[in-house]
C-alpha positions as CSV (number, residue, x, y, z in Angstrom):
1,M,24.0,14.4,-43.5
2,R,23.1,10.9,-44.0
3,K,24.2,10.1,-40.4
4,A,21.8,13.0,-39.1
5,T,18.9,11.6,-41.3
6,K,19.5,8.1,-39.8
7,A,19.6,9.4,-36.3
8,T,16.4,11.4,-36.8
9,R,14.7,8.2,-38.2
10,Q,15.8,6.3,-35.0
11,V,14.4,9.1,-32.7
12,L,11.2,8.9,-34.7
13,L,10.9,5.2,-34.5
14,T,11.4,5.4,-30.8
15,C,8.7,8.0,-30.2
16,L,6.3,5.8,-32.5
17,M,7.0,2.7,-30.4
18,G,6.4,4.8,-27.1
19,L,3.1,6.0,-28.6
20,A,2.1,2.5,-29.6
21,G,2.8,1.3,-26.1
22,C,0.6,4.1,-24.6
23,F,-2.2,3.1,-26.9
24,S,-1.7,-0.6,-26.0
25,L,-1.9,0.2,-22.3
26,S,-5.1,2.3,-22.8
27,R,-6.8,-0.6,-24.7
28,V,-6.3,-3.1,-21.8
29,E,-7.7,-0.6,-19.2
30,P,-11.0,-2.1,-17.8
31,A,-14.3,-0.6,-18.9
32,Q,-16.2,1.4,-16.4
33,Q,-19.2,-0.3,-14.9
34,H,-22.2,1.6,-13.6
35,Y,-24.9,0.4,-11.1
36,V,-28.3,1.6,-10.0
37,L,-30.4,0.5,-7.0
38,G,-34.0,-0.6,-6.7
39,G,-34.1,-3.8,-8.8
40,S,-34.3,-6.4,-6.0
41,A,-37.5,-8.3,-5.6
42,P,-39.2,-7.5,-2.2
43,G,-38.0,-10.0,0.5
44,D,-39.7,-12.0,3.2
45,G,-42.5,-10.4,5.4
46,P,-45.9,-9.0,4.9
47,A,-46.2,-7.8,1.3
48,L,-49.1,-5.6,2.0
49,R,-49.8,-4.0,5.2
50,G,-53.6,-3.1,5.4
51,R,-53.3,-0.4,8.3
52,L,-51.0,1.7,6.0
53,A,-53.4,1.7,3.0
54,G,-54.1,5.4,1.9
55,L,-51.3,7.0,4.0
56,T,-49.0,9.5,2.3
57,L,-45.3,9.5,3.0
58,G,-42.5,12.2,2.2
59,V,-38.9,10.8,2.1
60,R,-36.5,13.6,3.0
61,R,-33.2,14.2,1.5
62,L,-31.0,11.5,2.7
63,R,-28.0,12.2,5.0
64,L,-24.9,10.3,3.6
65,A,-21.6,9.7,5.3
66,P,-19.1,12.1,3.6
67,Y,-16.7,9.2,2.5
68,L,-19.7,7.7,0.6
69,E,-20.3,10.8,-1.5
70,P,-17.8,10.0,-4.3
71,P,-19.4,7.9,-7.2
72,F,-17.4,4.8,-6.5
73,V,-18.4,1.6,-5.0
74,V,-16.7,1.4,-1.7
75,V,-15.0,-1.5,-0.1
76,R,-13.7,-1.4,3.6
77,Q,-10.7,-3.5,4.5
78,G,-10.4,-4.2,8.1
79,D,-11.7,-1.3,10.5
80,H,-10.2,1.7,8.8
81,Q,-9.1,1.3,5.3
82,I,-11.3,2.4,2.6
83,R,-10.9,1.2,-1.1
84,Y,-12.6,3.1,-3.9
85,A,-13.3,0.8,-7.0
86,E,-12.4,3.2,-9.7
87,F,-14.0,1.4,-12.6
88,Q,-17.2,0.4,-10.5
89,R,-19.4,3.4,-10.2
90,W,-22.8,4.4,-9.2
91,G,-25.0,5.4,-12.2
92,E,-26.6,8.2,-10.1
93,R,-25.9,10.2,-6.9
94,L,-26.0,7.5,-4.3
95,D,-28.1,9.6,-1.8
96,G,-30.8,9.9,-4.4
97,G,-30.5,6.3,-5.6
98,I,-30.9,5.0,-2.1
99,N,-34.0,7.2,-1.4
100,R,-35.6,6.2,-4.6
101,A,-34.9,2.5,-4.0
102,V,-36.4,2.7,-0.4
103,A,-39.4,4.5,-1.5
104,G,-40.0,1.9,-4.2
105,Y,-39.7,-1.0,-1.7
106,L,-42.2,0.8,0.6
107,R,-44.7,1.0,-2.1
108,A,-44.4,-2.8,-2.6
109,R,-45.2,-3.4,1.0
110,A,-48.4,-1.4,1.4
111,S,-51.0,0.4,-0.6
112,F,-49.9,3.9,0.2
113,A,-51.5,6.7,-1.4
114,A,-48.2,8.3,-2.1
115,V,-44.5,7.8,-1.4
116,D,-42.7,10.8,-2.6
117,V,-39.0,11.6,-2.6
118,A,-37.6,15.1,-1.9
119,P,-37.6,17.5,-3.5
120,W,-41.4,17.8,-3.8
121,P,-43.5,20.8,-4.6
122,S,-43.7,23.7,-2.2
123,G,-46.7,23.4,0.2
124,E,-47.1,19.5,-0.2
125,T,-48.3,17.8,2.9
126,Y,-47.9,14.3,4.1
127,D,-49.1,12.1,6.9
128,Y,-45.6,11.2,7.8
129,L,-42.1,12.3,6.9
130,V,-39.2,9.8,6.7
131,Q,-35.6,11.0,7.4
132,L,-32.8,8.5,6.5
133,R,-29.1,8.7,7.6
134,V,-26.7,6.1,6.0
135,D,-23.4,5.6,7.7
136,R,-22.2,2.3,6.0
137,F,-23.0,1.2,2.4
138,E,-20.2,-1.0,1.4
139,G,-18.3,-4.3,1.1
140,Q,-16.4,-5.4,4.0
141,I,-13.4,-7.6,3.9
142,P,-10.8,-8.7,6.5
143,D,-7.2,-7.3,6.9
144,D,-6.1,-10.4,5.3
145,S,-5.2,-9.4,1.7
146,A,-5.6,-12.9,0.5
147,A,-9.3,-13.0,1.6
148,V,-11.7,-14.2,-1.1
149,E,-14.9,-13.7,0.7
150,G,-16.4,-10.8,2.6
151,E,-19.8,-9.4,3.4
152,A,-22.1,-6.5,2.5
153,H,-22.8,-3.9,5.2
154,L,-25.5,-1.3,5.4
155,L,-25.9,0.8,8.6
156,A,-28.9,3.3,8.4
157,G,-30.5,5.4,11.0
158,W,-34.1,6.6,10.4
159,E,-36.8,8.7,11.9
160,I,-40.5,9.0,11.4
161,I,-41.7,12.7,11.7
162,R,-44.9,14.4,12.0
163,Q,-44.8,17.1,9.3
164,E,-46.9,19.7,11.1
165,D,-44.8,20.2,14.1
166,E,-41.5,18.3,13.3
167,T,-42.2,16.0,16.1
168,V,-40.2,12.7,15.9
169,L,-42.5,9.9,16.4
170,A,-40.2,7.0,16.1
171,R,-36.5,6.4,15.3
172,G,-34.4,3.3,14.9
173,A,-31.5,1.8,13.1
174,T,-31.1,-0.9,10.4
175,D,-27.8,-2.8,10.8
176,Y,-27.8,-5.2,7.8
177,R,-24.9,-7.5,7.2
178,K,-24.9,-10.3,4.5
179,T,-22.0,-12.8,4.2
180,G,-21.1,-14.8,1.1
181,W,-19.9,-11.9,-1.0
182,R,-17.1,-13.0,-3.4
183,V,-14.4,-10.2,-3.3
184,G,-14.1,-8.6,-6.7
185,D,-17.7,-9.4,-7.7
186,H,-19.0,-5.8,-7.5
187,A,-22.3,-6.5,-9.2
188,G,-23.0,-9.1,-6.5
189,L,-22.1,-6.6,-3.8
190,V,-24.6,-4.1,-5.3
191,A,-27.2,-6.8,-5.3
192,L,-26.7,-7.5,-1.7
193,L,-26.5,-3.9,-0.7
194,D,-29.9,-3.3,-2.6
195,A,-31.5,-6.2,-0.7
196,G,-30.4,-4.4,2.5
197,L,-32.5,-1.4,1.4
198,D,-35.5,-3.8,1.1
199,V,-34.9,-4.9,4.8
200,L,-34.6,-1.1,5.7
201,S,-38.0,-0.6,4.0
202,A,-39.5,-3.5,6.0
203,D,-38.3,-1.9,9.2
204,L,-39.9,1.4,8.3
205,A,-43.1,-0.3,7.3
206,A,-43.3,-2.1,10.6
207,A,-42.6,1.0,12.7
208,L,-45.3,3.0,10.8
209,E,-47.7,-0.1,11.3
210,K,-47.1,0.2,15.1
211,L,-47.7,3.9,15.0
212,V,-51.0,3.7,13.2
213,A,-52.1,0.7,15.3
214,G,-51.4,2.6,18.5
215,S,-53.2,5.7,17.3
216,V,-56.7,4.7,18.3
217,T,-57.2,3.4,21.9
218,E,-59.5,0.4,22.8
219,D,-62.5,2.8,23.5
220,G,-62.1,4.3,20.1
221,G,-60.6,7.5,21.3
222,R,-57.3,9.2,20.5
223,S,-54.2,8.6,22.6
224,Q,-51.9,11.3,23.6
225,A,-48.6,12.1,21.9
226,A,-45.6,10.6,23.5
227,P,-41.8,11.0,23.1
228,A,-40.1,9.3,20.4
229,S,-39.1,5.7,21.1
230,S,-36.3,3.6,19.5
231,F,-37.9,1.0,17.4
232,G,-36.6,-2.5,18.2
233,T,-35.3,-1.6,21.7
234,T,-38.2,0.2,23.3
235,P,-41.8,-0.6,22.4
236,L,-43.5,2.3,20.5
237,R,-46.2,4.1,22.4
238,A,-49.4,5.0,20.9
239,I,-49.2,8.3,19.0
240,P,-51.9,9.8,16.9
241,P,-51.2,10.0,13.2
242,P,-51.5,13.6,11.8
243,T,-54.0,14.5,9.2
244,S,-52.9,16.1,6.0
245,Q,-53.6,19.8,5.6
246,D,-55.3,21.2,2.6
């Protein structure tokens, strides 16, 4: 009987030690960090663009590359390997966070009457719609596993659309890369990616300004609509801005 009791005690002691080890491991697990976008100060370039004053913009739902949809901060190693940082997460859906940040940076660049992010009320009208597509939004490191420095990479396509007939008035792409990111510094990576969204907003504001500037010909008349051009590669032709409907 005593031998059985002793054996039982040893089993219980072993179980308790195992449980203690589990709790010990859980205590050293890193705490989750959560990040939001839109906190960077506007970068270089004209802070206020007078030609855009009073315009209304609607920013449509963003199209996000499927591998960016999980809530983790992404790091790409080499050309094809993706790493999800399990304990480094976005504090909101990334598509909504990017749209909100870009809208905020646009407001800082011109005295728009409104820059709204979808979803907006049914029947709402805008001078222009903006459609974004984000294909890269991540840290980039070389294949060398010992690398200590990488870069932030944002690749986004965009279109400026006339709402009344869905005509694409201008399209382009923002390919932003910023070196100097220290591998493992995810807060620093988020800050660099956020700065890239400000660059994206500057590209959009410049394209909008060219559209508005070309909407009135030298003799004061309206120019005729033209096919969409790629901003940055082909000069934008004059296209009349739409007027909001009541």
